[in-house]
Every structure is written in C-alpha cells, then in structure tokens.
C-alpha positions, 0 to 999 in steps of 0.5 A: 211805539206800541199802545195796549189795550184789553177789551172786556172780553179779556182779549189784548191787542196790540196797536202798533203806531209808526213815526217812521217816514214812508217813501224815503230813502236814506243814504250816507256819505262820503264812505270813501273819504278820511277811512284808514283802511279798507276795512272800514270802508267796507265794514261801513258799507255791509253796516248800512245794507244791515240797517236798511240804508238805501244806498252809500255816495262817495265824494271824489278829487284826485288831488287836494292841492296844499293851496288853492285860489279857487272858491268851494262854493259850498262852504263860505270859507271858499275851502274845502275843510280837509287837509291834503293828506286826507285819504280819497279812495277813487269812488269807482275802485272803492265802490267796485270792493263795496258792491262785492260784499253786499247784495242789495246796497246801492251805490252813488257817486257825489260827484264825480268831475266828469268835465276833467275825465276821459268820457269813454273810460268813464262809460266803461268805468260806470257800465262795468260797475253797473255789471259787476253790482247787479245794477246797483250803480249810480252815477253821479257827475259835476262839472267842478270848480278846483282850476288847479285839479284841472290843471294837474290833469292836463284839462283846460278848465275853461268851457267845461260845461260844454264839455260836460253837457258833450260828455253825457250825451255821448256816453249815452250812446256808448250805453245803448249798445247801438254803434256810435257816432259822435263827433264834435269840439270835444270828441270824434267816435265813429263805428264802434259798440262798447259792451256790457250795456248797463242794465239802468244806470241813472246820471245823478247831476250835482250843483245848483249854480249856472244852467244845471236845472237845463242839463239835468232836464236835458241829460239827467235822472236825478238832482243831487241838491245842496240844498242847507235849509228844507225851506230853499228846497221848494222855490229849486224844485220850481226852478227845475220844473219850469226847465223840465217844461221847457224841454218837454221833460216829464218832471216827475221822473226827476229823482231828488237827493238832498243831505240831510244832518238829522236835525229834527229827526222824523218831523224833518224827514216828513217836511223833506218828504213834503217839499218833494225829496226823495232821498237823504243823504246823511253826512257820516260826520252828522253821526258823532264820533261812533259813526255805527252808533249814529247809524243804528240810532237813525235807523230805529228812529227814522228808517222804514 
C-alpha cells in the first residue's frame, strides 16, 4: 500500500505502509502427494523459492489400504480422505530431487513415520539429505496411527511410542560423529561411526496426543502442531512450556509450526504470531484449483 504527499516546496515524498507480518515463515504441504509428474513436483518447489516461501513439506504413507479399521486422528471421519491410487512419492526421494533444483528453499517431512522404519537407514538418509541440500533439511517424525501399515511393514504396532523415543535418541548418537554405543529393548548398536555428520538437522515432532509434549521437550527441536484454530494454540503451548520446564529445557528453543488455510489473511498471521507460532504451513488444496496462482497471491499479500 503506497501513500504520496507533496510538501509545500514541491518535493514529493513516498511513504510505504506494509500490511505484511514480519518474523513469520511460510511453507507449503504436501508437495509429494497427488502430483502427476516429477516436473510438477519440482515446479512447485522452484515456484515456492521464487515466491519467497521458506520451505515445503511432505506427507508419508508407504501404503494406503483399500480399507482399514484404524482411525485417522485428524479427521472426524477417521479416514485420510484420499483414495489408495493417489501418488505418494517417497518423501526423502522427492526432497532430494527438489533440493537439486533449488538453492535457498528448505524442506521438511511432515511427518515421516519413524516407529515403523529402520532408524539406522533413516539416520543415514537424513544426514545425506542435509549434506546434498547444504543444510536445508528438517526431519519431521511421528509415531504413526495406521496399524495396517505397520503390519505391512512387518513392524509391531505395540510399543511404537517407546520405540520412537529410543530411535530418536539413538539417531542423535549417529549424527554426533562419535563412536556409537546404544543398547536398548529395540536396538543393539556398538562400535561404529556414520558419516557425513549433519551441519544442522532439526528434529520436528508431529501430533498432539499422548506424550507428545514430553517427547518434544526431551528430544525435539520443533513441533508440527495439528492445530485447527489459533485459539487452541496458547493452551497447547502452555502444556509444552510446562514439559520443557520439567526437563529443564529452554522453551524458546522449540520452533512452532502450524497448519493454516490462509483464512483471515495478514490479520490471521498476526494472531498466530502473537500466539507463538513461528511457521505457517499452508495446504496446497487451500490455494484453490490453480495452486500456482494461489501461491502468487499469498506471496504478494502476506509474505515478507
């Protein structure tokens, strides 16, 4: 928004007033689901970088069962809302491809299901993505909810929370560059190193059920919050702050990412910022039938 005025001596001045909200990061999700070609996915990443989005994020499911009894926790129907034929490009493969055609854009998995994966491979792949992207990767991880997917992967659904905690602790030992020693109910690692060592590799944890706040306080660098309304964010952050206090962890070290459907524009962004969010992750479907046009509008309206 531009305002002009002219002084009495004829000198014209320009005052620029911006309605943009500073100190907020903007992201897109999911850039790997429903895409019809590799070029479409890469095109989204290139456009996001050109339009000053900070990052793009992926979803993960290795399979989508034809039917399942498990309840998806973030939809009242209990279902994911996508057919089994939907393209679900592997997040780490997709991010590697997108990193190769961008320079500044960051990438996050939002989230990968760590409890059903092999943590040795996840640690190596995450460190490798940090390496090939020049430190632009954020590993978002979750416990998982789809029992049928665990069964297909040959991994017990039971004790997935304890397994998740153990895996995160063990992977951090791999990323340290030191000799790894880690024995637990789930792993027996001894006497090895794994390189490259990440230059930086934030671990972002998703979800709002169970012991999520305790887990973030112990092992996480960020929270991917499934918050549907900005009014729900402050009480949730109070719980996270209390968990950090219990662990003698500095709450300000935790980066908060929230889903945002773009409703409310810059005013809504200001409310999220005031509530404590650091990043707003916009679903591509919220941008309309032409996501590129929606990205351009959002960039022009609210992204600094």
